[in-house]
ZAKOL-409477 format. One record per residue (C-alpha): residue number from 1; residue in three letters; x, y, z. Coordinates in steps of 0.5 Angstrom, whole numbers, padded with zeros to 4 digits, always signed. Each point is the difference from the previous one (the first is absolute). Example, Ala and Ser with C-alpha at 12.3 -4.5 7.8 and 13.67 -1.06 7.14 Angstrom:
// ZAKOL-409477
REC  num  residuo  px  py  pz
REC  1  ala  +0025  -0009  +0016
REC  2  ser  +0002  +0007  -0002
END
This chain:
// ZAKOL-409477
REC  num  residuo  px  py  pz
REC  1  met  +0333  +0289  +0171
REC  2  pro  -0007  -0001  -0004
REC  3  asp  -0001  -0006  -0003
REC  4  ala  +0000  -0001  -0008
REC  5  pro  -0007  +0000  -0003
REC  6  ile  -0003  -0007  -0002
REC  7  leu  -0005  -0001  -0005
REC  8  leu  -0004  -0006  +0001
REC  9  thr  -0003  -0003  -0006
REC  10  gly  -0005  -0005  -0003
REC  11  leu  -0005  +0000  +0005
REC  12  val  -0007  -0002  +0000
REC  13  ser  -0007  +0000  +0003
REC  14  leu  -0003  -0006  +0003
REC  15  gly  -0007  -0001  +0000
REC  16  asp  -0004  +0006  +0004
REC  17  leu  +0007  +0002  +0002
REC  18  ala  +0002  +0006  -0004
REC  19  gly  +0008  +0001  +0000
REC  20  pro  +0005  +0005  -0004
REC  21  ser  +0003  -0003  -0006
REC  22  ser  +0007  +0004  +0002
REC  23  val  +0002  +0003  +0007
REC  24  leu  +0006  +0005  +0000
REC  25  ile  +0003  +0000  +0007
REC  26  gly  +0006  +0004  +0003
REC  27  asp  +0003  +0003  +0006
REC  28  gly  -0005  -0004  +0004
REC  29  arg  -0007  +0002  -0003
REC  30  ile  -0004  -0001  -0006
REC  31  leu  +0001  +0005  -0006
REC  32  ala  -0004  -0002  -0005
REC  33  leu  -0005  -0005  -0003
REC  34  asp  -0002  -0003  -0006
REC  35  ala  +0002  +0004  -0006
REC  36  asp  +0002  +0005  +0004
REC  37  ala  +0005  -0004  +0003
REC  38  gln  +0003  -0002  -0007
REC  39  ala  +0000  +0007  -0002
REC  40  ala  +0004  +0002  +0006
REC  41  ala  +0005  -0006  +0001
REC  42  gly  +0006  +0003  -0004
REC  43  ser  +0006  -0004  +0002
REC  44  ala  -0004  -0004  +0006
REC  45  ala  +0002  -0007  +0001
REC  46  val  -0005  -0005  -0003
REC  47  val  -0003  -0006  +0004
REC  48  arg  -0005  -0004  -0004
REC  49  ala  -0005  -0003  +0004
REC  50  asp  -0004  -0003  -0006
REC  51  gly  -0007  -0003  +0002
REC  52  leu  +0000  +0002  +0007
REC  53  thr  -0004  +0005  +0003
REC  54  ala  +0002  +0006  +0005
REC  55  val  -0004  +0002  +0006
REC  56  pro  +0002  +0004  +0006
REC  57  gly  +0004  -0003  +0005
REC  58  phe  -0004  -0004  +0006
REC  59  ile  -0001  +0003  +0006
REC  60  glu  +0000  -0005  +0006
REC  61  leu  -0004  +0003  +0006
REC  62  gln  +0001  -0006  +0005
REC  63  leu  +0007  -0004  +0000
REC  64  asn  +0002  -0003  +0006
REC  65  gly  +0006  -0003  -0003
REC  66  ile  +0004  -0004  -0005
REC  67  asp  +0006  -0004  -0002
REC  68  gly  +0000  -0002  +0008
REC  69  his  +0000  +0007  +0002
REC  70  asp  -0005  +0002  +0005
REC  71  phe  -0002  +0007  +0001
REC  72  thr  -0003  +0000  +0007
REC  73  ser  +0006  -0004  +0003
REC  74  asp  +0005  +0003  -0004
REC  75  pro  -0002  +0007  -0002
REC  76  ala  +0007  +0002  -0003
REC  77  ser  -0001  -0006  -0005
REC  78  val  -0005  +0005  -0004
REC  79  trp  +0007  +0002  -0003
REC  80  glu  +0003  -0007  -0001
REC  81  val  -0006  -0003  -0005
REC  82  gly  +0003  +0004  -0006
REC  83  ala  -0003  -0002  -0006
REC  84  gly  -0004  -0006  +0003
REC  85  pro  -0007  +0004  -0001
REC  86  ala  +0002  +0002  -0007
REC  87  arg  -0001  -0008  -0002
REC  88  his  -0007  +0001  +0001
REC  89  gly  -0001  +0007  -0003
REC  90  val  +0001  +0004  +0006
REC  91  thr  +0003  +0007  -0001
REC  92  ala  -0002  +0003  +0007
REC  93  phe  -0003  -0004  +0006
REC  94  leu  -0002  +0001  +0007
REC  95  pro  +0004  -0004  +0005
REC  96  thr  -0005  -0003  +0005
REC  97  ile  +0001  +0000  +0008
REC  98  val  -0005  -0005  +0003
REC  99  thr  -0002  +0000  +0007
REC  100  ser  +0006  +0000  +0004
REC  101  pro  +0003  +0002  +0007
REC  102  arg  +0000  +0008  +0002
REC  103  gly  +0006  +0003  -0004
REC  104  thr  +0000  -0004  -0006
REC  105  val  -0004  +0005  -0004
REC  106  glu  +0005  +0006  +0002
REC  107  ser  +0006  -0005  -0002
REC  108  ala  -0003  -0001  -0006
REC  109  leu  -0002  +0007  -0002
REC  110  glu  +0008  +0002  +0002
REC  111  ser  +0002  -0005  -0004
REC  112  trp  -0004  +0002  -0006
REC  113  arg  +0002  +0008  +0001
REC  114  gln  +0008  -0002  +0001
REC  115  gly  +0000  -0005  -0006
REC  116  ser  +0001  +0001  -0008
REC  117  val  -0002  -0004  -0006
REC  118  ser  +0005  -0001  -0006
REC  119  asp  -0002  +0003  -0006
REC  120  gly  -0004  -0004  -0004
REC  121  gln  -0003  -0004  +0005
REC  122  pro  -0007  -0001  +0003
REC  123  val  -0001  +0006  +0005
REC  124  pro  -0003  -0001  +0007
REC  125  leu  -0005  +0006  +0000
REC  126  gly  -0001  +0000  +0008
REC  127  leu  -0003  -0005  +0005
REC  128  his  -0007  -0004  +0000
REC  129  val  -0001  -0001  +0007
REC  130  glu  -0005  -0006  +0001
REC  131  gly  -0002  +0000  +0008
REC  132  pro  +0001  +0000  +0006
REC  133  tyr  -0007  +0004  +0000
REC  134  leu  -0004  -0006  -0003
REC  135  ala  -0006  -0004  +0003
REC  136  ala  +0002  -0007  +0004
REC  137  ala  -0006  -0003  -0004
REC  138  arg  +0003  +0001  -0006
REC  139  ala  +0007  +0000  +0001
REC  140  gly  +0002  -0006  -0005
REC  141  ala  +0007  -0001  +0000
REC  142  his  +0002  +0006  +0005
REC  143  asp  +0002  -0001  +0007
REC  144  arg  -0006  +0001  +0004
REC  145  ser  +0004  +0001  +0006
REC  146  leu  +0003  +0007  -0003
REC  147  leu  -0007  +0003  -0002
REC  148  arg  -0002  +0006  +0003
REC  149  pro  -0004  +0007  -0001
REC  150  pro  +0003  +0006  -0003
REC  151  glu  +0004  +0004  +0004
REC  152  pro  +0001  +0008  -0003
REC  153  gly  +0007  +0001  +0003
REC  154  glu  +0002  -0006  -0004
REC  155  ile  -0003  +0002  -0006
REC  156  ala  +0003  +0007  +0001
REC  157  gly  +0007  -0004  +0001
REC  158  trp  -0001  -0004  -0007
REC  159  leu  -0002  +0007  -0004
REC  160  ala  +0006  +0004  +0003
REC  161  arg  +0005  -0005  -0003
REC  162  gly  -0003  +0000  -0007
REC  163  gly  -0001  -0006  -0005
REC  164  leu  -0007  -0002  +0002
REC  165  arg  -0005  -0001  -0006
REC  166  val  -0005  -0005  +0002
REC  167  val  -0003  -0002  +0007
REC  168  thr  -0005  -0006  +0001
REC  169  leu  -0004  +0000  +0006
REC  170  ala  -0007  -0003  +0002
REC  171  pro  -0005  +0006  +0001
REC  172  glu  -0003  -0003  +0006
REC  173  val  +0006  +0000  +0004
REC  174  pro  -0001  +0005  +0005
REC  175  gly  +0003  +0007  -0002
REC  176  ala  +0001  -0003  -0007
REC  177  leu  -0005  +0006  -0003
REC  178  glu  +0005  +0005  +0003
REC  179  ala  +0006  -0003  -0002
REC  180  ile  -0003  +0000  -0007
REC  181  ala  -0001  +0007  +0000
REC  182  gln  +0007  +0001  +0003
REC  183  leu  +0003  -0004  -0006
REC  184  thr  -0004  +0003  -0005
REC  185  ala  +0001  +0007  +0002
REC  186  ala  +0008  -0002  -0001
REC  187  gly  -0001  -0002  -0007
REC  188  val  +0000  -0008  +0002
REC  189  val  -0005  -0005  -0004
REC  190  val  -0004  -0003  +0005
REC  191  ser  -0002  -0007  -0001
REC  192  ile  -0006  -0004  +0003
REC  193  gly  +0003  -0008  +0001
REC  194  his  +0000  -0005  +0005
REC  195  thr  -0007  +0002  +0002
REC  196  asp  -0006  -0003  +0003
REC  197  ala  -0004  +0007  -0001
REC  198  asp  -0007  +0001  -0001
REC  199  ala  -0003  +0004  -0006
REC  200  ala  -0001  +0006  +0004
REC  201  thr  +0007  +0000  +0003
REC  202  thr  +0003  -0001  -0007
REC  203  arg  -0004  +0006  -0003
REC  204  gln  +0003  +0004  +0006
REC  205  ala  +0007  -0002  -0001
REC  206  ile  -0001  +0002  -0008
REC  207  asp  -0003  +0007  +0002
REC  208  ala  +0006  +0001  +0005
REC  209  gly  +0005  -0001  -0006
REC  210  ala  +0001  -0007  -0001
REC  211  arg  +0001  -0001  -0007
REC  212  tyr  +0003  -0007  -0001
REC  213  ala  -0002  -0007  +0001
REC  214  thr  +0005  -0005  +0002
REC  215  his  -0001  -0007  -0003
REC  216  leu  -0007  +0001  -0001
REC  217  phe  -0004  -0006  +0003
REC  218  asn  +0006  -0003  +0003
REC  219  ala  +0000  +0001  +0008
REC  220  met  -0006  +0004  -0001
REC  221  ser  -0008  -0001  +0003
REC  222  pro  -0004  -0004  -0005
REC  223  leu  -0004  +0003  -0005
REC  224  ala  -0008  -0002  +0001
REC  225  his  -0006  +0003  -0003
REC  226  arg  -0003  +0003  +0006
REC  227  ala  +0007  +0001  +0003
REC  228  pro  +0005  +0003  -0005
REC  229  gly  +0006  +0001  +0005
REC  230  ala  +0006  +0003  -0002
REC  231  pro  +0001  -0003  -0007
REC  232  gly  -0007  +0002  -0002
REC  233  val  +0001  +0007  +0001
REC  234  leu  +0007  +0000  -0003
REC  235  leu  -0003  -0002  -0006
REC  236  ala  -0005  +0005  +0000
REC  237  asp  +0003  +0006  +0001
REC  238  glu  +0004  +0003  -0006
REC  239  arg  +0005  +0004  +0005
REC  240  val  +0003  -0007  +0001
REC  241  thr  +0006  -0004  -0003
REC  242  leu  -0001  -0007  +0000
REC  243  gly  +0007  -0004  +0002
REC  244  leu  -0001  -0007  -0003
REC  245  ile  +0005  -0006  +0001
REC  246  leu  -0001  -0005  -0007
REC  247  asp  +0005  -0005  +0002
REC  248  gly  -0005  -0006  -0001
REC  249  his  -0001  -0001  +0007
REC  250  his  -0003  +0006  +0003
REC  251  leu  -0006  +0001  -0004
REC  252  asp  -0005  -0004  -0004
REC  253  pro  +0000  +0002  -0008
REC  254  thr  -0007  +0001  +0000
REC  255  val  +0001  +0006  +0006
REC  256  thr  +0005  +0003  -0004
REC  257  val  -0004  +0001  -0006
REC  258  leu  -0006  +0003  +0004
REC  259  val  +0005  +0005  +0004
REC  260  ala  +0003  +0002  -0007
REC  261  arg  -0007  +0001  -0003
REC  262  leu  -0002  +0004  +0006
REC  263  ala  +0006  +0004  +0001
REC  264  ala  +0003  +0001  -0007
REC  265  gly  +0006  +0005  +0001
REC  266  arg  +0000  -0001  +0007
REC  267  leu  +0004  -0007  +0001
REC  268  ser  +0007  +0000  +0002
REC  269  leu  +0004  -0006  +0000
REC  270  val  +0005  -0002  +0005
REC  271  ser  +0004  -0006  +0001
REC  272  asp  +0001  +0000  +0008
REC  273  ala  +0006  -0004  -0002
REC  274  ile  +0004  -0003  +0006
REC  275  ala  +0008  -0001  +0000
REC  276  ala  -0002  -0007  -0003
REC  277  leu  -0001  +0003  -0007
REC  278  gly  +0005  -0002  -0004
REC  279  leu  +0002  -0006  +0005
REC  280  pro  -0001  -0008  +0000
REC  281  asp  -0006  -0002  +0004
REC  282  gly  +0001  -0002  +0007
REC  283  ala  +0000  +0004  +0007
REC  284  his  +0001  +0008  -0001
REC  285  arg  -0002  +0006  +0005
REC  286  leu  -0004  +0006  +0000
REC  287  gly  +0002  +0005  +0005
REC  288  ala  +0000  -0005  +0006
REC  289  met  -0005  -0005  -0003
REC  290  glu  +0003  -0007  -0003
REC  291  val  -0004  -0001  -0006
REC  292  val  +0000  -0006  -0004
REC  293  val  +0000  +0000  -0008
REC  294  arg  -0003  -0006  -0004
REC  295  glu  -0003  +0000  -0007
REC  296  gly  +0000  +0007  -0001
REC  297  ala  -0003  +0002  +0007
REC  298  ala  +0003  +0003  +0006
REC  299  arg  -0003  -0002  +0007
REC  300  leu  +0000  +0000  +0007
REC  301  ala  +0000  -0007  +0004
REC  302  asp  -0007  +0001  +0001
REC  303  gly  -0001  +0001  -0008
REC  304  thr  -0001  +0007  +0000
REC  305  leu  +0002  +0004  -0006
REC  306  ala  +0006  +0004  +0001
REC  307  gly  +0001  +0005  -0005
REC  308  ser  +0002  -0003  -0007
REC  309  val  +0006  -0003  -0004
REC  310  ala  -0003  +0003  -0007
REC  311  gly  +0003  +0005  -0003
REC  312  leu  -0004  +0007  -0002
REC  313  asp  +0001  -0003  -0008
REC  314  ala  -0004  -0006  +0002
REC  315  cys  -0005  +0004  +0003
REC  316  val  -0001  +0004  -0006
REC  317  arg  +0000  -0006  -0005
REC  318  glu  -0006  -0003  +0005
REC  319  leu  -0004  +0006  -0001
REC  320  ala  +0001  +0001  -0007
REC  321  arg  -0002  -0008  -0001
REC  322  val  -0007  +0001  +0004
REC  323  thr  -0002  +0007  -0002
REC  324  arg  +0003  -0001  -0007
REC  325  ser  +0003  +0007  +0000
REC  326  ala  +0007  +0001  +0000
REC  327  ala  -0001  +0007  +0000
REC  328  ala  -0004  +0000  +0007
REC  329  ala  +0005  -0005  +0003
REC  330  val  +0006  +0005  -0002
REC  331  glu  -0004  +0006  +0003
REC  332  ala  +0000  -0003  +0006
REC  333  val  +0007  +0000  +0001
REC  334  thr  +0002  +0006  -0003
REC  335  ala  -0005  +0006  +0000
REC  336  thr  -0004  -0002  +0005
REC  337  pro  +0005  -0001  +0006
REC  338  ala  +0004  +0006  -0003
REC  339  arg  -0007  +0005  +0001
REC  340  leu  -0001  -0003  +0007
REC  341  leu  +0007  +0002  +0002
REC  342  gly  +0000  +0007  -0004
REC  343  ala  +0006  -0002  -0004
REC  344  ala  -0002  +0004  -0006
REC  345  asp  +0007  -0002  -0004
REC  346  arg  -0001  -0008  +0001
REC  347  gly  -0006  -0004  -0003
REC  348  his  +0000  +0002  -0007
REC  349  leu  +0004  +0000  -0006
REC  350  arg  +0000  +0008  -0003
REC  351  pro  +0005  +0005  -0001
REC  352  gly  +0003  +0003  +0007
REC  353  ala  -0001  -0007  +0004
REC  354  arg  +0005  -0004  +0003
REC  355  ala  +0003  -0005  -0005
REC  356  asp  -0003  -0006  +0004
REC  357  leu  -0002  -0005  -0005
REC  358  val  -0002  -0007  -0001
REC  359  leu  +0000  -0004  -0006
REC  360  leu  -0005  -0006  +0000
REC  361  asp  +0000  -0005  -0005
REC  362  ala  -0007  -0003  -0003
REC  363  asp  -0001  -0004  +0006
REC  364  leu  +0001  +0006  +0005
REC  365  val  +0007  -0003  +0002
REC  366  val  +0005  +0005  +0002
REC  367  arg  +0006  +0000  -0005
REC  368  arg  +0003  +0007  +0002
REC  369  thr  -0001  +0005  +0006
REC  370  ile  +0003  +0007  -0001
REC  371  val  +0001  +0004  +0006
REC  372  gly  +0002  +0007  -0001
REC  373  gly  +0002  -0001  -0007
REC  374  arg  +0005  -0006  +0002
REC  375  thr  -0002  -0007  -0001
REC  376  ala  -0001  -0004  +0007
REC  377  phe  -0002  -0006  -0003
REC  378  glu  +0000  -0004  -0007
REC  379  ala  -0002  -0007  -0001
END
């Protein structure tokens, strides 16, 4: 039975972030905005949102886990997180499977294919597989003993199951360029990450179809003035969308400002959050690796950063703070990831789009998250 229409009113714009004054939603879709929403409201239930700003629901491209659920070690937990991601403004996300033993990705794809989400809860759009086709020299928190070159047969098996949306790989690994072509031809976004590739190899990967960068700068060859490495090429090539983790630990704010200036409209914020998101400091897990969370950072015993414990909303606030642009920060979790995934009905507030919205206060704090026209979180 269709949901009764709801009219959100009293909305405002925020700095350079222009938002509608009213939004009419019904049956999981946006029906009208501003004066048109008021005119078409009829008997719609009115929800006052005075002083808040409405933006599209956040799309999270790299979420390893949340609230104690680790998607690699327990793929079925993707369907158990409920409204957890909505606390951070997330209405759709890609559960991320890190480097793991053979069969793990297959199990995760099967779990995704067989599961279903309750109405009004954030939607897992498919999987982001990060590894095992990574460079040992830039493995970061991935288990080096499980790294290996791409195998066309294995990839074909992943594709046959459905649900594969993003694959992160290192283009210098033997067979990587062929894997990029195979995945791209099937509509999967290939991301360059955990790589020690030089500039020439990175260019080859982009020419072969790679279109995303997994946590730019982190676990990558360095950028030098005579050897730009992977980061330099990824920054310079306008075909590539750039993933950034702005948790206060992965990037210096000066680097964030430079990237924002060089790649306006191509930034994609991710949390890279692990199962410890929402839990106290202490020992936690990322796949098979033990991670210690202390003072807002998740690290292995040797000090290597191992994902984050920051929500995507915190990353939005950080980008807005360092760039002084709320609009650019919101774009980096809405329109930009939606475009990368080819999700035309997400990432925008316009009639016909999914009624996935986030209501933010003047400090960009999430006050309400609406998924498919239903409130998933309210502060």
